[in-house]
Every structure is written in structure tokens, then in C-alpha cells.
C-alpha positions as CSV (number, residue, x, y, z in Angstrom):
1,X,-0.1,0.3,-0.6
2,X,1.2,3.5,-1.3
3,X,0.8,6.1,1.7
4,X,-0.4,9.4,0.2
5,X,1.9,12.0,2.1
6,X,5.0,13.0,0.8
7,X,8.2,13.2,2.8
8,X,9.2,16.4,2.3
9,X,5.8,17.2,3.8
10,X,6.6,15.5,7.6
11,X,8.2,17.4,10.3
12,X,11.9,16.5,10.6
13,X,11.2,15.1,13.7
14,X,9.2,11.4,14.7
15,X,8.1,11.5,17.8
16,X,6.0,15.4,15.5
17,X,5.5,12.9,13.1
18,X,3.5,10.2,15.4
19,X,1.5,12.8,17.0
20,X,0.8,14.4,13.3
21,X,-0.8,10.7,12.1
22,X,-2.7,10.1,16.0
23,X,-3.6,14.3,16.8
24,X,-7.1,13.5,18.0
25,X,-8.9,11.4,20.5
26,X,-11.0,10.1,18.1
27,X,-7.9,8.2,15.9
28,X,-7.2,6.9,19.0
29,X,-10.4,5.8,20.0
30,X,-11.0,4.9,15.9
31,X,-7.7,3.0,16.6
32,X,-8.8,1.1,20.0
33,X,-11.5,0.1,18.5
34,X,-9.9,-1.5,15.1
35,X,-7.2,-3.5,17.4
36,X,-10.0,-6.2,18.3
37,X,-10.3,-6.6,14.6
38,X,-12.6,-4.9,10.8
39,X,-15.7,-2.9,11.8
40,X,-18.1,-1.4,9.6
41,X,-19.5,2.4,10.3
42,X,-22.1,2.1,12.1
43,X,-20.1,-0.4,14.6
44,X,-17.6,2.4,14.9
45,X,-19.9,4.9,15.4
46,X,-22.3,3.5,17.7
47,X,-19.1,2.1,20.2
48,X,-16.9,5.8,20.0
49,X,-19.1,7.4,22.8
50,X,-20.4,11.1,21.2
51,X,-18.6,11.3,17.9
52,X,-21.0,12.7,15.3
53,X,-21.0,11.0,12.2
54,X,-19.2,14.3,10.4
55,X,-16.5,14.0,12.5
56,X,-16.0,10.4,12.2
57,X,-15.7,10.4,8.2
58,X,-12.8,13.2,8.6
59,X,-10.9,10.7,10.7
60,X,-11.4,7.8,8.1
61,X,-10.8,9.3,5.6
62,X,-7.2,10.7,6.9
63,X,-7.0,8.0,8.3
64,X,-7.1,5.8,5.0
65,X,-5.2,8.2,3.2
66,X,-2.7,8.5,6.0
67,X,-2.0,4.4,5.4
68,X,-3.3,3.3,8.6
69,X,-7.1,1.9,8.0
70,X,-8.2,0.1,4.9
71,X,-11.7,0.9,3.7
72,X,-12.9,-2.3,2.0
73,X,-16.1,-1.1,-0.4
74,X,-18.9,-4.5,-0.9
75,X,-20.5,-4.1,-4.5
76,X,-23.8,-5.3,-2.4
77,X,-27.1,-3.4,-2.1
78,X,-26.9,-1.9,0.0
79,X,-23.2,-1.5,-0.3
80,X,-21.5,-2.5,3.0
81,X,-18.2,-0.7,3.5
82,X,-15.9,-2.1,5.8
83,X,-12.9,-0.4,7.5
84,X,-9.6,-2.3,9.2
85,X,-6.5,-1.4,10.5
86,X,-3.5,-1.8,7.8
87,X,0.4,-3.3,8.3
88,X,0.9,0.2,9.1
89,X,-2.0,1.2,11.4
90,X,-1.6,-2.4,13.4
91,X,1.9,-1.0,14.1
92,X,0.9,1.4,15.9
93,X,-0.6,-1.3,18.7
94,X,2.1,-1.2,21.1
95,X,1.5,2.8,21.4
96,X,-2.1,2.2,22.2
97,X,-1.0,-0.6,24.4
98,X,1.1,1.1,26.7
99,X,-1.3,4.2,26.3
100,X,-4.1,2.1,28.2
101,X,-1.3,0.3,30.8
102,X,-0.1,3.6,31.9
103,X,-4.1,5.0,32.3
104,X,-4.9,2.4,34.0
105,X,-1.4,2.5,36.1
106,X,-2.7,6.4,36.6
107,X,-6.9,5.7,37.6
108,X,-4.9,2.9,40.6
109,X,-2.4,6.2,41.3
110,X,-5.8,8.2,41.7
111,X,-8.2,5.7,43.8
112,X,-5.3,5.8,46.8
């Protein structure tokens, strides 16, 4: 899969590059949901609290353009569209796992 971003458009700092790709909470939540497997649009919208259809669509398009997810359209009536993590998107699994682990530890400390 070819990523539709030019290297010259990316910042020199690799941390900044990563943050540009997952730059908002919605993308993190989409990644979290797709780590469990392929989902349809409505499944994503139901599982991500308070995300609007417009915001979900914008983020899915951005993530597809960046090569993090794959959008598959089935020629059916009505049309069916599924989203899944690309290999590149799946490579973020340890990062999302680290965020989850850190959040769990923080919550434990806050309870003290």
C-alpha cells in the first residue's frame, strides 16, 4: 500500500510525525476499536461515545489517506463498507497498549 503523503511534508522529528498521524482523541478511539478487528461505519459510531457522523467520516478519510486503515467497499445493495487496520496501522498496537497500561496505572494511583 502506498501512503499518500510526501516525505517532504513530514516534520523532521519522528515523535511529531507520530503525533500528526494520531493527533486527536477520535483517531486513538478509532484505532482502539479496529485493534479488535474489522468494523463497519455504524459499529464504529456506536462504540465511540459522542462522535458525530461528520467527525467519524473526516477521521476515517484522513486515516485512510495516511495509510493507517483500509476501507473496503462491497458491491451489494445496499452497499457495505468495512474498515480494518492496515499493516502500518496495526504497528501502532504497542503504542495504544502502552497508553492503555499507563492509563490503568494512573487510575490506580488516583484511587489512593
